[in-house]
C-alpha positions in Angstrom: 153.9 91.4 89.9 153.7 92.7 93.4 151.6 95.6 92.3 149.2 93.3 90.4 148.8 91.1 93.5 148.0 94.1 95.7 145.3 95.1 93.2 143.9 91.5 93.3 143.8 91.5 97.1 142.0 94.9 97.1 139.5 93.7 94.6 138.9 90.6 96.8 138.1 93.0 99.7 135.5 94.6 97.5 134.1 91.2 96.7 134.6 91.4 92.9 135.6 88.7 90.4 139.4 88.6 90.4 142.1 86.9 88.4 145.4 86.5 90.1 148.8 85.6 88.5 149.9 82.1 89.2 153.5 83.0 89.6 153.7 84.5 93.0 156.5 85.5 95.3 157.8 83.3 98.0 155.8 85.1 100.7 152.5 84.6 99.0 150.4 81.5 98.4 147.8 81.1 95.6 144.2 81.6 96.5 141.6 78.8 96.2 140.1 78.2 92.8 136.5 77.5 93.8 133.9 78.8 96.2 130.4 78.0 97.4 127.3 80.0 97.5 126.8 81.9 100.7 124.7 80.2 103.3 124.9 79.4 107.0 126.1 75.9 106.2 128.2 76.5 103.0 130.3 79.6 103.3 132.2 81.2 100.4 135.9 80.8 100.6 138.1 83.8 100.0 141.8 84.7 100.4 143.1 86.7 103.3 143.5 90.4 102.5 144.5 93.7 104.1 142.2 96.6 103.3 143.6 100.0 102.4 142.0 101.3 105.6 144.1 99.2 107.9 141.4 96.6 108.6 143.1 93.2 109.0 141.9 90.1 107.3 144.0 87.3 108.7 145.5 84.9 106.2 146.6 82.4 108.8 145.9 81.7 112.5 148.0 80.8 115.4 147.4 77.6 117.3 145.4 79.5 119.9 142.9 80.8 117.3 142.0 77.4 115.9 139.0 77.1 118.2 137.6 80.6 117.6 134.1 81.0 116.3 132.4 83.6 114.3 129.8 85.3 116.6 127.5 85.9 113.6 127.2 82.6 111.9 128.5 80.5 114.8 130.8 78.5 112.5 134.3 77.7 113.6 137.1 79.8 112.2 139.8 77.1 111.6 143.2 77.3 110.1 143.2 76.9 106.4 139.5 76.5 105.9 139.3 79.1 103.1 137.3 81.7 105.0 138.4 85.4 105.0 138.5 86.7 108.5 137.9 90.3 109.6 139.5 91.5 112.9 138.0 94.7 114.2 139.6 97.5 116.2 138.2 96.0 119.3 140.1 92.8 118.5 137.0 90.6 117.8 137.1 88.5 114.7 134.4 87.5 112.3 134.1 85.9 108.8 134.5 88.7 106.4 131.3 87.9 104.4 129.3 87.7 107.7 130.4 91.0 109.1 130.2 92.7 105.7 126.5 91.6 105.4 126.0 92.9 109.0 127.4 96.4 108.4 126.1 97.1 104.9 122.9 98.5 106.5 124.9 101.1 108.5 125.5 99.1 111.7 129.0 100.2 113.0 128.8 98.5 116.4 130.6 95.3 117.3 128.1 92.5 117.7 130.1 91.1 120.7 131.3 94.0 122.8 129.1 96.8 121.4 132.1 99.0 120.7 131.6 101.6 118.0 133.9 101.1 115.0 135.5 103.9 113.1 136.2 101.8 110.1 134.0 99.0 108.7 134.6 96.4 106.0 132.9 97.0 102.7 131.4 94.3 100.6 129.5 94.6 97.3 127.6 91.6 95.9 128.0 91.6 92.1 124.9 91.2 90.0 124.4 87.8 88.4 126.5 87.7 85.3 124.9 85.8 82.5 127.9 86.2 80.1 130.1 83.2 79.4 133.4 83.1 81.2 135.5 83.8 78.0 133.7 87.2 77.6 134.6 88.4 81.1 137.6 90.7 81.8 139.2 90.8 85.2 139.7 93.9 87.3 143.4 93.7 86.3 142.4 94.2 82.6 143.8 90.8 81.6 141.7 88.3 79.6 140.5 85.2 81.2 142.4 82.9 78.9 145.7 84.3 79.8 147.9 81.3 80.8 149.3 83.2 83.8 145.8 83.7 85.3 143.8 81.5 87.6 140.2 82.4 88.4 138.6 83.1 91.8 134.8 83.2 91.4 132.6 84.9 94.0 129.4 83.1 93.0 130.1 79.7 91.4 127.7 76.8 91.3 127.2 74.7 94.4 129.4 71.6 94.8 128.2 68.7 92.7 125.8 70.9 90.9 125.8 72.7 87.5 123.2 75.1 88.6 124.0 78.7 89.7 121.7 80.3 92.2 121.5 84.0 91.8 121.8 86.1 95.0 118.7 87.5 96.6 118.2 91.2 95.9 115.8 93.6 97.7 113.2 95.0 95.4 110.6 97.7 96.3 107.6 96.2 97.9 104.5 96.0 95.8 101.2 97.5 96.9 99.6 94.0 96.9 101.5 90.9 98.0 100.1 88.7 95.3 103.5 87.7 94.0 103.6 84.4 95.9 105.3 81.5 94.1 102.8 79.1 92.5 102.2 75.8 94.2 103.3 72.5 92.6 99.9 71.1 91.7 101.4 67.8 90.5 101.6 66.6 94.1 98.9 67.7 96.6 100.9 66.4 99.5 104.6 66.5 100.3 105.9 63.0 99.8 102.5 61.8 98.5 104.0 59.9 95.6 106.8 58.4 97.7 107.1 54.7 98.5 106.6 55.6 102.2 102.9 56.5 101.5 102.2 53.2 99.7 103.9 51.2 102.5 101.9 53.0 105.1 98.6 52.3 103.2 99.6 48.7 102.7 99.9 48.4 106.5 96.4 49.7 107.0 97.5 53.2 108.0 94.5 54.9 109.7 93.7 58.5 109.2 90.6 58.7 111.5 90.2 60.4 114.8 89.8 58.2 117.8 86.9 59.2 120.1 86.7 57.9 123.7 84.3 58.9 126.5 84.6 58.4 130.2 81.8 59.1 132.7 82.8 60.4 136.1 81.5 57.2 137.8 80.0 54.1 136.1 76.8 54.0 138.2 74.4 56.3 140.0 71.4 55.4 142.2 68.0 55.6 140.5 66.5 58.0 142.9 69.4 60.5 142.7 69.4 63.5 140.3 72.8 65.1 139.7 73.3 68.7 138.6 76.9 68.5 137.4 77.8 65.0 136.4 81.0 65.1 134.4 81.8 63.2 131.2 85.2 63.3 129.6 85.4 63.5 125.8 88.9 62.4 124.6 90.0 62.8 121.0 93.2 61.6 119.4 94.5 62.5 116.0 95.7 59.8 113.6 99.3 58.7 113.6 101.9 60.2 111.4 104.1 57.9 109.4 107.2 59.4 111.0 105.7 58.7 114.4 104.9 55.0 113.8 108.3 53.9 115.1 109.4 56.3 117.9 112.2 54.0 118.9 114.1 54.1 115.7 117.7 55.4 115.5 117.5 59.1 116.1 120.8 59.7 114.4 119.4 58.8 111.1 116.4 61.0 110.5 114.3 60.7 107.3 114.0 63.7 105.1 111.0 65.8 106.2 110.2 66.4 102.5 109.7 62.6 102.1 107.2 62.3 104.9 103.6 62.3 103.6 102.1 65.4 105.2 100.2 68.6 104.4 102.2 71.5 102.9 102.5 74.7 104.9 102.5 78.4 104.2 104.6 80.0 106.9 105.3 83.7 107.6 107.9 84.5 110.2 107.7 88.0 111.7 111.0 88.7 113.3 112.1 91.5 115.6 115.4 93.1 114.5 115.2 96.2 116.7 118.4 97.5 118.3 118.1 95.3 121.4 118.5 92.2 119.1 122.0 93.2 118.1 124.9 90.8 118.8 124.4 87.2 120.0 120.6 87.5 119.9 120.5 88.3 116.2 123.2 85.6 115.5 121.1 82.9 117.2 117.9 84.1 115.5 119.7 83.7 112.2 120.8 80.2 113.1 117.3 79.3 114.3 115.8 80.6 111.1 118.4 78.6 109.2 117.2 75.5 111.0 113.6 76.3 110.0 114.5 76.8 106.4 116.5 73.7 106.1 113.6 71.6 107.5 110.9 72.9 105.2 110.0 70.8 102.1 109.8 71.9 98.4 106.0 72.3 98.6 106.2 74.4 101.8 106.3 78.1 101.3 108.0 80.7 103.5 108.0 84.5 103.7 110.0 86.5 106.2 109.0 89.9 107.6 111.6 91.8 109.6 110.5 94.7 111.8 112.0 97.4 114.0 110.7 100.9 113.8 109.1 99.9 110.5 108.6 96.5 108.8 109.8 95.1 105.5 109.2 91.9 103.6 112.5 90.2 102.8 110.9 88.0 100.1 107.5 86.9 99.1 106.0 83.4 99.8 108.5 81.2 98.2 108.7 77.4 97.8 111.5 76.0 99.8 113.2 74.2 96.9 117.0 74.1 96.9 117.1 77.5 95.1 114.4 78.9 97.4 116.3 77.8 100.5 119.6 79.3 99.4 117.9 82.7 98.6 116.0 82.6 101.9 119.2 81.9 103.8 120.9 84.8 102.1 118.0 87.1 103.0 118.0 86.1 106.7 121.8 86.4 106.8 121.5 90.0 105.6 119.5 91.1 108.7 121.0 93.9 110.9 119.6 95.1 114.2 118.6 98.7 114.8 115.6 100.9 115.5 112.6 100.5 117.8 109.9 97.9 118.1 106.8 98.1 116.0 105.0 94.8 116.4 101.8 96.0 114.9 103.4 96.9 111.7 105.2 93.6 111.5 102.0 91.7 112.0 100.2 93.9 109.5 102.6 92.9 106.8 102.6 89.3 107.8 98.8 89.2 107.6 99.0 91.0 104.3 101.2 88.2 102.9 98.5 85.7 103.9 95.6 87.8 102.7 96.9 88.6 99.3 98.4 85.3 98.2 96.9 84.0 95.0 97.2 80.3 96.0 97.0 78.7 99.4 98.6 75.7 101.0 96.2 73.7 103.3 98.1 74.8 106.5 98.9 78.5 107.2 100.5 80.0 110.3 102.5 83.0 111.5 105.5 82.9 113.9 106.2 86.1 115.8 109.3 86.7 117.8 110.1 89.8 119.8 112.4 90.7 122.7 110.8 94.1 123.4 107.6 96.1 123.9 105.6 97.7 121.2 106.3 101.4 121.5 104.1 102.6 118.5 100.6 101.2 118.9 99.7 100.5 122.6 101.0 101.8 125.9 102.2 98.7 127.8 104.3 100.6 130.3 102.1 99.3 133.2 101.5 102.9 134.5 97.8 102.5 133.8 95.8 100.1 136.0 93.7 99.1 133.0 95.4 96.6 130.7 96.1 98.1 127.2 94.0 97.1 124.3 96.3 94.5 122.7 93.8 93.8 120.0 95.1 96.9 118.3 98.3 95.0 117.5 96.4 92.4 115.4 94.9 93.1 111.9 91.3 92.2 111.6 92.1 89.4 109.2 93.8 87.4 112.0 90.9 87.8 114.4 88.6 84.8 114.8 84.9 85.2 113.9 81.6 83.3 114.4 82.1 81.1 111.4 85.6 79.8 112.3 87.6 79.5 115.5 90.4 81.5 113.9 91.8 82.3 110.5 95.6 82.5 110.8 97.1 81.4 114.2 100.0 83.5 115.4 102.5 81.5 117.5 104.2 84.1 119.6 107.7 83.8 121.1 108.6 86.3 123.9 112.4 86.5 124.1 114.4 87.6 127.1 113.3 89.5 130.2 112.3 92.8 128.5 109.6 91.5 126.2 105.9 92.3 126.9 104.6 88.9 127.8 101.0 90.2 128.2 100.8 91.6 124.7 102.5 88.5 123.2 100.1 86.2 125.1 97.1 88.3 124.0 98.2 88.1 120.4 98.4 84.3 120.4 95.1 83.9 122.3 93.1 86.1 120.0 94.5 84.4 116.9 94.3 80.9 118.1 98.1 80.4 118.5 100.4 79.6 121.4 102.7 81.8 123.5 106.2 80.6 124.4 108.6 82.2 126.8 112.2 81.9 125.7 114.2 83.0 128.8 117.6 81.9 127.6 119.0 82.7 124.2 120.5 79.2 123.7 117.0 77.5 123.4 115.6 79.8 120.7 116.2 77.2 117.9 114.8 74.4 120.1 111.6 76.5 120.7 111.2 77.1 116.9 111.9 73.5 116.2 109.2 72.3 118.6 106.7 74.7 117.0 107.4 73.7 113.4 107.5 70.1 114.4 103.8 70.4 115.0 103.0 72.7 112.0 104.7 70.2 109.6 102.5 67.3 110.9 98.9 68.6 110.6 96.6 65.6 109.8 93.2 67.1 110.8 91.7 70.3 109.5 88.8 72.4 110.8 87.7 69.9 113.5 84.3 70.6 115.1 83.0 68.6 118.0 79.2 68.3 118.6 77.9 67.0 121.9 74.2 66.0 121.9 72.1 64.8 124.8 70.4 61.4 124.2 68.0 61.2 127.2 65.1 63.6 126.6 65.3 65.0 130.2 69.0 65.6 130.1 70.6 69.0 129.6 74.2 70.3 129.3 75.2 72.7 132.1 78.7 73.6 130.9 81.4 72.8 128.4 85.0 73.2 129.7 87.1 73.5 126.6 89.9 76.0 127.7 90.5 78.6 125.0 88.6 76.7 122.2 85.5 78.6 121.2 82.4 76.7 122.3 78.6 77.4 122.5 75.4 75.8 123.7 72.2 75.8 121.8 69.2 77.6 123.5 67.7 74.2 124.5 71.0 73.2 126.2 70.7 69.8 124.6 73.4 70.4 122.1 76.8 72.0 122.3 79.7 72.7 119.9 83.5 73.1 120.3 85.6 74.5 117.4 88.9 72.7 117.7 90.6 73.7 114.4 93.7 71.8 113.3 95.3 68.8 115.0 98.9 67.7 114.7 99.7 64.0 114.2 99.1 62.0 117.4 97.8 65.1 119.2 95.2 64.6 121.9 92.3 66.8 123.2 90.3 66.4 126.3 87.0 68.3 127.0 84.8 68.0 130.1 81.1 68.1 129.6 78.8 68.7 132.7 75.3 67.4 132.4 72.2 67.5 134.6 71.2 63.8 135.2 67.6 63.3 136.2 66.3 60.6 138.5 65.2 57.5 136.6 63.1 54.8 138.3 62.1 53.0 135.1 65.4 51.8 133.7 68.6 50.0 134.8 70.7 52.4 132.8 70.5 56.0 131.4 71.9 57.2 128.1 73.7 60.5 128.5 75.4 62.0 125.5 76.7 61.2 122.0 79.7 62.8 120.4 80.1 63.6 116.7 83.2 64.9 115.1 83.3 66.7 111.7 86.6 67.6 110.1 88.5 67.9 106.8 91.1 65.3 105.8 94.0 67.2 104.2 95.2 64.0 102.6 92.0 63.2 100.7 90.5 66.7 100.9 87.2 65.2 101.9 84.9 66.0 104.8 84.9 63.3 107.4 82.2 62.7 110.0 82.6 60.3 113.0 80.3 59.4 115.8 81.0 57.8 119.2 78.8 55.3 120.9 76.3 56.5 123.5 77.7 57.3 126.9 75.6 55.3 129.4 75.7 54.9 133.2 74.0 52.2 135.3 71.2 53.0 137.7 71.4 51.0 140.9 68.8 50.3 143.5 71.0 51.3 146.4 73.7 53.9 146.8 77.3 52.6 147.0 80.7 54.1 146.9 81.9 54.2 143.2 85.5 54.7 142.2 86.0 58.0 140.3 87.5 57.7 136.9 91.2 58.5 136.9 90.9 59.9 133.4 88.2 62.4 134.4 90.0 63.3 137.6 93.2 64.0 135.7 91.6 66.5 133.4 89.7 68.1 136.4 93.2 68.6 138.0 94.5 70.2 134.8 91.7 72.7 134.6 91.8 73.4 138.3 95.6 74.1 138.1 95.0 76.4 135.0 92.3 78.3 137.0 94.7 78.7 139.9 97.4 80.1 137.5 94.9 82.6 136.1 93.8 83.8 139.6 97.4 84.0 140.8 98.4 86.1 137.8 95.6 88.5 138.5 96.6 88.9 142.1 100.3 89.4 141.1 99.3 92.1 138.5 97.5 93.9 141.3 100.7 93.9 143.4 99.7 91.1 145.9 102.4 88.6 145.4 101.7 86.9 148.8 98.1 86.1 147.8 99.3 84.9 144.4 101.7 82.5 145.9 99.1 81.4 148.4 96.6 80.6 145.6 99.2 78.3 143.9 100.1 76.6 147.2 96.5 75.9 148.0 96.0 74.4 144.6 99.0 72.1 145.2 97.5 70.9 148.4 94.2 70.1 146.7 95.9 68.2 144.0 97.7 66.0 146.5 94.4 64.7 147.8 93.0 63.7 144.4 92.6 60.1 143.1 95.1 60.6 140.3 97.7 62.1 142.6 97.5 59.1 144.9 98.0 56.9 141.9 101.1 58.9 141.0 99.6 60.1 137.8 102.2 61.6 135.5 100.1 64.7 134.6 99.4 65.5 138.3 103.1 65.2 139.1 104.0 67.6 136.3 101.3 70.1 137.4 102.7 70.1 141.0 106.2 70.8 139.7 104.9 73.6 137.5 102.9 75.3 140.2 106.0 75.1 142.5 108.1 76.7 139.8 105.6 79.5 139.5 105.7 80.1 143.2 109.4 80.5 143.1 109.2 83.0 140.3 106.9 85.2 142.5 109.4 85.6 145.3 109.9 89.3 144.5 108.4 91.9 142.3 111.5 92.1 140.2 111.6 88.3 139.7 107.9 88.2 138.7 108.3 91.0 136.2 111.5 89.5 134.8 110.3 86.0 134.3 107.3 85.0 136.5 104.7 86.8 134.4 105.9 85.2 131.1 106.3 81.8 132.7 102.7 81.8 134.0 101.3 83.1 130.7 103.2 80.4 128.6 101.8 77.8 131.0 98.3 79.1 130.7 98.7 79.1 126.9 99.8 75.5 126.9 97.0 74.2 129.2 94.2 76.2 127.5 95.1 75.0 124.0 96.5 71.6 125.2 99.6 72.2 123.0 103.3 72.2 123.9 105.0 75.6 124.4 108.5 76.5 125.4 108.7 77.8 129.0 111.6 79.4 130.8 115.1 78.2 130.0 114.1 74.9 128.5 111.7 73.2 126.2 111.6 70.0 128.1 112.5 70.6 131.8 111.1 68.5 134.6 108.8 71.3 135.7 106.9 71.3 132.4 103.9 69.4 131.4 105.0 67.0 128.7 101.6 65.5 127.9 101.2 67.9 125.0 104.4 67.3 123.1 103.7 65.0 120.1 106.2 62.6 118.6 106.7 64.9 115.6 107.6 67.8 118.0 109.9 65.6 119.9 111.7 64.4 116.8 112.2 67.9 115.5 113.4 69.0 118.9 115.9 66.2 119.1 117.1 67.1 115.6 117.6 70.7 116.7 119.6 69.7 119.8 121.7 67.3 117.7 122.7 70.2 115.3 123.6 72.4 118.3 125.9 70.0 120.0 129.4 71.5 120.3 128.4 75.0 119.5 130.4 77.2 121.9 127.8 80.0 122.0 125.0 77.6 122.9 125.4 76.7 126.5 122.9 73.8 126.4 120.2 74.4 129.0 117.9 71.8 127.4 118.0 68.4 129.2 117.2 65.1 127.5 113.6 64.6 126.6 111.7 64.4 129.9 110.3 61.0 130.9 107.3 60.8 133.2 108.7 57.6 134.7 111.8 59.4 135.8 110.0 62.0 137.9 109.9 61.9 141.7 106.7 61.0 143.3 104.5 63.6 144.9 105.3 64.3 148.5 
């Protein structure tokens, strides 16, 4: 009997289907009779074994080990929880199935201490066996119906389910990525047929854009002509259903898949170069697990992993229960090694989007890297001329004259060694945002904030048209940040291509017009705003117009109060301009001038109308500029974090969209005006799932409130 039990334990170490006698010795205990499919949240139980090579798999733990955690999946390794444990020569312990997945690609380095192992655990995943259980024979050559046998299955059905999900196997990549999983055409929108949609419609749920306009001052003397009179155009996207009650109990979140919204095609391009080994890769897997779990059954996901080369883990696949399990297995199999070939990763990510047979209404690429591309561009900084970062992007991702952009790339620069300039350029060219993840612990939160927006798109392909009403009026400039804009030759009409808007998202554009003198009227009509967009819910083209913007013409000059709304946005653009000029000075090696530019901007902001009114945006801008000054204290500090911090700030202000900056996604030094309720909800959900994780030293503070900030000094 002892010999058979040793064979059983050896087979378990090889991850085979094993049948063990039920009559065991006094020193042995029977193994569990059931297991769950491998995933970050449901791990496969197994008995404790000792390999023939001397690698120890602990069967029990001392009291001191009860609080240990697996550095790969971050789950707790508790006494008697049914997880096989592998303890390496360097004394670090991991779940056996986690480390076996990590080393099967040839990685023989400890993820924690980087020690090189002489011996590694072996694990072979058996192919899916369609035969009935009675037809199977155990490795001990005993039939299954032997009364002395009890079965240990490696891949049984999930708890409370009769369905078996086959494991994900790597297949050779096809020449054309047209193998995307077909869409579910029975429901055009996720949650469209749910009771939530009907309830929202019964309450008069509005899906129209709100347009507001604010002239710089309400009145101008008749005899005055103004060259740069500013009008603010303010747009706000319709509410999402999940955002209608922001004060609801945050501990009881509704299922994302039940919220009426537009389905998404998402491709994640992930850096798995050698520098990502260890905790970085473990936290990346956990962050991707969070993304996968929060996608709905009509959302589709594909994962591209790149190092020296790039490979597609799986095609665009709907995130049904089966799709999620297979996606989790694919992500869990990642191992870090090799160089950093960002261009190849983006090429395959773009290919997935280009070749897909069917398309969800929303499409986006998420790129994460902790290093510098060493294959396509020279970003060493030895040349004074900035490298051509456009080489990193396939042409299909570039914008063109007919559209602001095709597929936005939301880039995440991770750690102090990434190339912030290239990541920022990639996002700017494609129409995405650039986030700086300074601390490993906030990676999941940064992803959560991003997908919180992507999963709440309510406006597609928005274009804003500004037209002069008065025949003598002309537009001198459109200040729209990074959004493509153009003026017609007669300068009476201008266009801004905005693209997609998330639920509750706001956009502010400043239009400067030349106002003529007008002696014949008591008021002058300036401009009219027209918005044209696609409604992803009804799939119809929607056109909306604002009322005419008018100002009064007075007989005598008098002091008019400046609109706080206009002043606020002028401050934002002025701060963004100061950031850009400071960054240019810093890149030229003049950190003193760079800090002086930021300090001068802070002083100017203090004298504005909105600052004196303790405007929340002005307070946040001042804190942000101060933070940037501190990150320019030395050349080393600027290159380690200052450059990335400034570029992520510029990205946020130019697109008016929330980005992660530094060691937090919601610190007091960040501008919170761009974070939507959907982003906040997803961010809170991420933070709730991370509470108590020993490897996540929480640097994220509670969601920042403007009211809690100190007044400007």
